[in-house]
C-alpha positions as CSV (number, residue, x, y, z in Angstrom):
1,M,-4.7,67.5,9.4
2,N,-6.0,68.9,12.7
3,V,-3.8,71.6,14.2
4,R,-4.4,72.9,17.7
5,A,-4.3,76.6,18.4
6,P,-1.0,77.5,19.9
7,G,-2.6,79.2,22.8
8,R,-4.5,76.1,23.8
9,V,-1.7,73.6,23.8
10,G,-1.3,72.2,27.3
11,L,-4.2,74.4,28.6
12,R,-5.6,72.6,31.6
13,V,-8.2,74.0,34.1
14,G,-7.6,73.0,37.6
15,L,-10.2,71.2,39.8
16,R,-10.7,74.2,42.1
17,P,-11.8,76.6,39.3
18,R,-14.1,73.9,37.8
19,L,-15.8,73.1,41.1
20,T,-16.1,76.8,41.9
21,A,-17.7,77.4,38.5
22,V,-20.1,74.4,39.0
23,C,-21.2,75.6,42.5
24,T,-21.6,79.2,41.3
25,A,-23.7,78.1,38.3
26,V,-25.9,76.0,40.5
27,V,-26.5,79.0,42.9
28,A,-27.1,81.3,39.9
29,L,-29.6,78.9,38.4
30,V,-31.5,78.5,41.7
31,S,-31.5,82.2,42.4
32,A,-32.9,82.9,38.9
33,L,-35.6,80.3,39.4
34,L,-36.5,81.8,42.8
35,L,-36.6,85.3,41.4
36,W,-38.9,84.2,38.5
37,L,-41.2,82.4,41.0
38,G,-41.3,85.5,43.2
39,W,-42.1,87.7,40.2
40,L,-44.8,85.4,39.1
41,L,-46.4,84.9,42.5
42,V,-46.4,88.5,43.4
43,G,-48.3,89.5,40.3
44,G,-51.0,86.8,40.9
45,V,-51.7,87.5,44.6
46,A,-52.1,91.3,44.3
47,Q,-55.7,92.2,45.4
48,A,-57.4,95.6,45.6
49,P,-60.4,96.7,47.8
50,S,-63.8,97.3,46.2
51,L,-64.2,100.8,44.9
52,P,-67.1,102.8,43.4
53,P,-67.3,102.5,39.7
54,G,-65.7,105.3,37.7
55,S,-63.4,106.5,40.5
56,M,-59.7,107.0,40.0
57,V,-57.0,105.6,42.2
58,R,-53.3,106.6,42.3
59,V,-51.0,103.5,41.9
60,G,-47.4,104.5,42.1
61,D,-46.9,107.7,40.0
62,R,-50.0,107.3,37.8
63,M,-53.8,107.4,38.2
64,V,-55.9,104.4,37.1
65,P,-59.6,103.6,37.0
66,S,-61.0,101.6,39.9
67,E,-61.7,98.7,37.6
68,Q,-57.9,98.4,36.8
69,V,-56.5,98.7,40.3
70,S,-55.8,95.0,40.8
71,A,-53.8,94.7,37.5
72,A,-51.9,97.9,38.2
73,V,-51.0,96.8,41.7
74,G,-49.8,93.5,40.4
75,A,-47.7,95.1,37.7
76,A,-46.2,97.5,40.2
77,A,-45.4,94.7,42.6
78,R,-43.7,92.7,39.8
79,D,-41.7,95.8,38.8
80,E,-40.5,96.2,42.3
81,V,-39.6,92.6,42.7
82,L,-37.7,92.7,39.4
83,R,-35.9,95.9,40.3
84,A,-34.8,94.5,43.7
85,G,-33.9,91.1,42.2
86,L,-31.7,92.6,39.5
87,I,-29.7,94.3,42.2
88,A,-29.5,91.3,44.6
89,Y,-29.0,88.6,41.9
90,P,-25.4,89.6,40.9
91,L,-24.5,90.1,44.5
92,V,-25.7,86.6,45.4
93,V,-23.8,85.1,42.4
94,V,-20.6,86.9,43.3
95,A,-20.9,85.9,47.0
96,A,-21.6,82.3,45.9
97,A,-18.4,82.3,43.8
98,L,-16.3,83.7,46.6
99,V,-17.7,81.3,49.2
100,S,-17.4,78.4,46.8
101,W,-13.8,79.3,46.0
102,W,-12.9,79.4,49.7
103,L,-14.7,76.2,50.6
104,V,-13.4,74.2,47.6
105,G,-9.9,75.4,48.5
106,R,-10.3,74.1,52.1
107,V,-11.6,70.8,50.8
108,L,-8.9,70.4,48.2
109,G,-6.0,71.5,50.5
110,P,-5.2,68.0,51.6
111,L,-5.3,66.8,48.0
112,H,-2.7,69.5,47.1
113,A,-0.6,68.2,50.0
114,V,-0.8,64.7,48.7
115,T,0.1,65.9,45.1
116,A,3.0,68.0,46.4
117,T,4.3,65.0,48.4
118,A,4.1,62.7,45.4
119,R,6.0,65.2,43.3
120,R,8.8,65.4,45.9
121,L,9.2,61.7,46.2
122,S,12.3,59.8,45.1
123,V,14.1,56.7,46.3
124,E,16.1,58.9,48.7
125,S,13.1,60.7,50.1
126,L,10.6,58.0,50.8
127,D,10.4,59.1,54.4
128,T,8.4,62.2,53.3
129,R,4.7,62.2,54.4
130,T,1.7,64.4,53.5
131,G,1.4,65.8,57.0
132,V,-2.4,66.1,56.7
133,R,-3.9,66.2,60.1
134,D,-7.1,68.3,60.0
135,A,-8.8,66.7,57.0
136,R,-12.1,64.8,57.4
137,G,-14.1,62.2,55.4
138,E,-12.9,60.7,52.2
139,V,-10.0,63.2,51.8
140,A,-8.6,62.1,55.2
141,E,-8.9,58.5,54.1
142,L,-7.0,59.3,50.9
143,A,-4.2,61.0,52.8
144,A,-4.0,58.2,55.3
145,G,-4.0,55.6,52.6
146,F,-1.3,57.5,50.7
147,D,0.9,57.7,53.8
148,A,0.3,54.0,54.5
149,M,1.4,53.2,50.9
150,L,4.6,55.3,51.4
151,D,5.3,53.3,54.6
152,R,5.0,50.0,52.7
153,L,7.1,51.4,49.8
154,Q,9.8,52.6,52.2
155,A,9.9,49.3,54.0
156,A,10.1,47.4,50.6
157,F,12.9,49.7,49.3
158,E,14.9,49.4,52.5
159,A,14.4,45.6,52.5
160,Q,15.5,45.5,48.8
161,R,18.5,47.7,49.5
162,R,19.6,45.5,52.5
163,F,19.0,42.4,50.4
164,V,21.1,43.7,47.5
165,A,23.9,44.8,49.8
166,N,23.9,41.5,51.7
167,A,23.8,39.4,48.5
168,S,26.7,41.5,47.1
169,H,28.7,40.9,50.2
170,E,27.9,37.2,50.3
171,L,28.9,36.8,46.6
172,R,32.0,38.9,47.1
173,T,33.4,36.5,49.7
174,P,33.8,33.4,47.5
175,L,34.9,35.6,44.6
176,S,37.6,37.2,46.8
177,V,38.7,33.7,47.9
178,L,39.0,32.6,44.3
179,R,41.0,35.7,43.3
180,T,43.3,35.4,46.3
181,E,44.1,31.7,45.8
182,V,44.7,32.1,42.1
183,D,46.9,35.2,42.6
184,V,49.0,33.5,45.4
185,T,49.5,30.4,43.4
186,L,50.4,32.2,40.2
187,S,52.9,34.4,42.1
188,D,54.7,31.4,43.5
189,P,57.1,30.1,40.8
190,A,57.9,27.0,42.9
191,A,54.3,25.9,43.1
192,D,54.2,22.1,42.7
193,V,51.3,19.7,42.0
194,E,50.4,19.5,45.6
195,E,50.0,23.2,45.9
196,L,47.9,23.3,42.7
197,R,45.7,20.6,44.0
198,R,45.2,22.5,47.3
199,M,44.3,25.6,45.2
200,G,41.9,23.6,43.2
201,A,40.1,22.3,46.3
202,V,39.8,25.8,47.7
203,V,38.5,27.1,44.3
204,R,36.0,24.2,44.1
205,D,34.6,24.9,47.6
206,A,34.3,28.7,46.8
207,T,32.5,28.1,43.6
208,R,30.2,25.6,45.2
209,R,29.3,28.2,47.9
210,A,28.7,30.9,45.2
211,D,26.6,28.4,43.2
212,D,24.5,27.5,46.3
213,L,24.0,31.2,47.1
214,V,22.9,32.0,43.5
215,A,20.5,29.0,43.5
216,G,19.1,30.1,46.9
217,L,18.5,33.7,45.6
218,L,16.7,32.3,42.5
219,L,14.6,30.0,44.6
220,L,13.7,32.9,46.9
221,A,12.8,35.1,44.0
222,R,10.6,32.4,42.5
223,A,8.8,31.8,45.8
224,E,8.2,35.4,46.5
225,S,6.9,36.1,43.0
226,G,4.4,33.2,43.2
227,A,4.2,33.2,39.4
228,E,5.0,29.5,39.0
229,L,2.7,28.2,41.7
230,S,-0.3,27.6,39.4
231,E,0.7,24.0,38.9
232,R,0.0,22.4,42.3
233,V,-0.1,18.7,42.9
234,P,-1.1,16.6,45.9
235,L,1.7,16.1,48.4
236,D,2.2,14.4,51.7
237,L,4.7,16.0,54.1
238,A,5.4,12.6,55.7
239,D,6.6,11.3,52.4
240,L,8.9,14.3,51.8
241,V,10.5,14.0,55.2
242,V,12.1,10.6,54.6
243,P,14.4,11.5,51.6
244,A,15.2,14.9,53.2
245,L,16.3,13.3,56.4
246,A,18.4,10.7,54.5
247,A,20.2,13.6,52.8
248,V,21.4,15.1,56.1
249,R,21.8,11.8,58.0
250,T,25.6,11.7,57.3
251,D,26.1,15.2,58.8
252,A,23.9,14.3,61.7
253,S,25.8,11.2,62.5
254,A,29.1,13.1,62.3
255,R,27.8,15.5,64.9
256,G,26.5,12.7,67.1
257,L,22.9,14.0,66.9
258,R,20.0,11.9,68.2
259,V,17.2,11.9,65.6
260,L,13.6,11.4,66.6
261,L,11.1,10.9,63.7
262,R,7.4,10.9,64.3
263,T,5.4,10.9,61.1
264,A,1.7,10.8,60.4
265,P,-0.1,11.5,57.1
266,A,-0.1,15.2,56.4
267,P,-1.7,15.7,52.9
268,T,-1.5,19.0,51.2
269,H,-1.0,20.4,47.7
270,G,1.4,22.7,46.1
271,D,4.6,23.1,44.0
272,A,6.5,19.9,44.6
273,V,10.0,21.4,44.1
274,L,9.3,24.3,46.5
275,V,7.7,22.3,49.2
276,E,10.5,19.7,49.1
277,R,12.9,22.7,49.5
278,V,11.0,23.8,52.6
279,V,11.4,20.4,54.2
280,G,15.1,20.2,53.1
281,N,15.9,23.6,54.4
282,L,14.4,23.0,57.8
283,L,16.3,19.8,58.3
284,E,19.6,21.2,56.9
285,N,19.3,24.2,59.3
286,A,18.5,21.9,62.2
287,V,21.6,19.9,61.6
288,R,23.9,22.7,60.6
289,H,22.9,25.0,63.5
290,N,23.1,22.3,66.1
291,V,25.6,21.3,68.8
292,A,27.7,18.2,69.1
293,G,25.8,15.4,70.8
294,G,22.5,17.3,70.4
295,W,19.1,16.1,69.2
296,L,16.8,16.6,66.3
297,E,13.0,16.0,66.3
298,V,10.8,15.9,63.1
299,C,7.0,15.5,63.3
300,T,4.3,15.6,60.6
301,G,0.6,15.3,60.8
302,P,-2.7,17.1,60.3
303,A,-2.9,20.6,61.7
304,S,-6.2,19.7,63.4
305,A,-7.8,16.5,64.6
306,D,-9.9,16.1,61.4
307,G,-7.2,17.6,59.1
308,A,-9.6,20.4,58.0
309,E,-7.0,23.1,58.8
310,G,-4.3,21.5,56.6
311,A,-1.0,19.7,57.1
312,E,1.7,20.5,59.7
313,L,5.5,19.9,59.9
314,R,7.5,20.7,63.0
315,V,11.3,20.5,63.2
316,A,12.9,21.1,66.5
317,S,16.5,20.9,67.4
318,S,19.0,21.6,70.2
319,G,21.5,24.4,70.1
320,P,22.6,27.6,71.8
321,E,19.9,29.8,73.3
322,V,18.0,32.2,71.0
323,A,16.5,35.4,72.4
324,P,12.7,35.4,71.8
325,D,12.8,38.9,70.4
326,R,15.3,37.8,67.7
327,V,13.4,34.8,66.5
328,D,11.6,36.8,63.8
329,E,14.9,38.1,62.5
330,L,16.0,34.6,61.5
331,F,13.4,34.6,58.7
332,E,15.0,37.7,57.0
333,P,17.5,37.1,54.2
334,F,21.1,36.7,55.4
335,R,20.1,36.7,59.0
336,R,21.8,33.9,61.0
337,G,21.6,32.7,64.5
338,P,24.2,32.9,67.2
339,V,27.8,32.2,66.2
340,E,27.9,29.0,68.2
341,R,24.9,27.8,66.3
342,T,26.4,28.4,62.9
343,G,29.9,27.0,63.3
344,A,32.2,26.6,60.4
345,A,29.5,25.6,57.9
346,R,27.4,28.7,58.4
347,G,25.4,28.4,55.1
348,S,24.1,31.3,53.1
349,G,21.6,32.7,55.5
350,L,18.7,32.1,53.1
351,G,17.3,28.9,54.5
352,L,14.4,30.2,56.7
353,S,13.8,33.1,54.3
354,I,13.1,30.6,51.5
355,V,10.9,28.6,53.9
356,R,8.8,31.6,54.8
357,A,8.5,32.8,51.2
358,V,7.4,29.4,49.9
359,V,4.9,28.8,52.8
360,L,3.3,32.2,52.3
361,A,3.1,31.7,48.6
362,H,1.1,28.5,49.2
363,G,-1.3,30.3,51.6
364,G,0.2,28.7,54.7
365,A,1.9,30.0,57.9
366,V,5.2,29.5,59.6
367,A,6.2,30.2,63.2
368,A,9.3,29.6,65.3
369,R,9.9,29.7,69.0
370,P,13.0,29.1,71.2
371,V,13.5,25.7,72.8
372,V,13.9,25.7,76.6
373,G,17.6,25.1,77.3
374,G,18.7,26.2,73.8
375,G,17.6,25.5,70.3
376,L,14.8,26.4,67.9
377,S,11.4,24.8,67.0
378,V,9.9,25.7,63.6
379,T,6.3,24.8,62.7
380,V,5.0,25.0,59.2
381,R,1.3,24.7,58.3
382,L,0.1,24.3,54.7
383,P,-3.5,24.3,53.3
384,P,-5.3,20.9,53.2
385,Q,-5.2,18.9,50.0
386,D,-7.8,20.1,47.5
387,P,-10.4,17.3,47.1
388,E,-11.3,18.6,43.6
389,S,-7.7,18.4,42.4
390,P,-7.5,16.1,39.3
391,H,-4.4,14.5,40.8
392,S,-6.1,13.6,44.0
């Protein structure tokens, strides 16, 4: 059994001391190499003038024969270089350690800011940022990337918080209706069959609304995850429009809407259930959020003349005016149009959210713009049909 020494458990050396040690070691090694080269070269280049044989010359503090002057001068020069080097070498190493410690601290300062910010983060403090402004190079890119990640996380958490709050509110409404109707009916001892039938109708409508809301939430989650989009089959938006329009024709006739249908082949590929839901949601919204005696226009076709850019579906309808700066809000969950546009059957507010999620999951694009005089026009573009698809 291997047992660690108690004093070394959890012992971790920081990056600053390690980098300082590396820099100091490099300077120490280079300085030692330069000192050795200087010592070696000084001894080799020492030259003495020609002297008469047998004469004595003072070199340093001793007398040497003229024949040994060159060797004695070289040895003296080496001793002097060695003496000076042994004094300067530790000073250079200490100076290198101090300068390295300071420089490494300056470089790692932004990293410490990023680390401190990460440690302080929580769901309630996602608005915290590193505050790094004077960094340069890769460290600045790291700090900027970390701040950008926090921006995306904060936006995602806020969107999730709004989504949960709105979903809870939307689900609470039909549940409150159910509880109120049941409590009122049960508290009335004289309730007859007609009253029970009325309560049953209200309960049925409330449960249907709750069921539609839950189904919409599940469909939205499936589209946003993209986990089930691997099985894509060839589709034609023109073929999907016909049954979707038949499903809303009764409501359209009840509102007195004029329906204009212009279809051309619009081949694409994708999840059949999700793409059908896109078409159905657009038509249901166009009918539900319309005005009495209004109009509805549905067009399909290639997104370009040769169809290379994919398939296009455009659904336009009349209705109250929508401010251009509020069009993008309609694609957020539980965001609805003007009150006049919603009416009594206001829906769950997930229609366009599902449309956007499904289209983006398929690699397409969706855009909306107000119609002059009131109304909304939504255009969906999906990728072209894959010619290599085995179902093509």
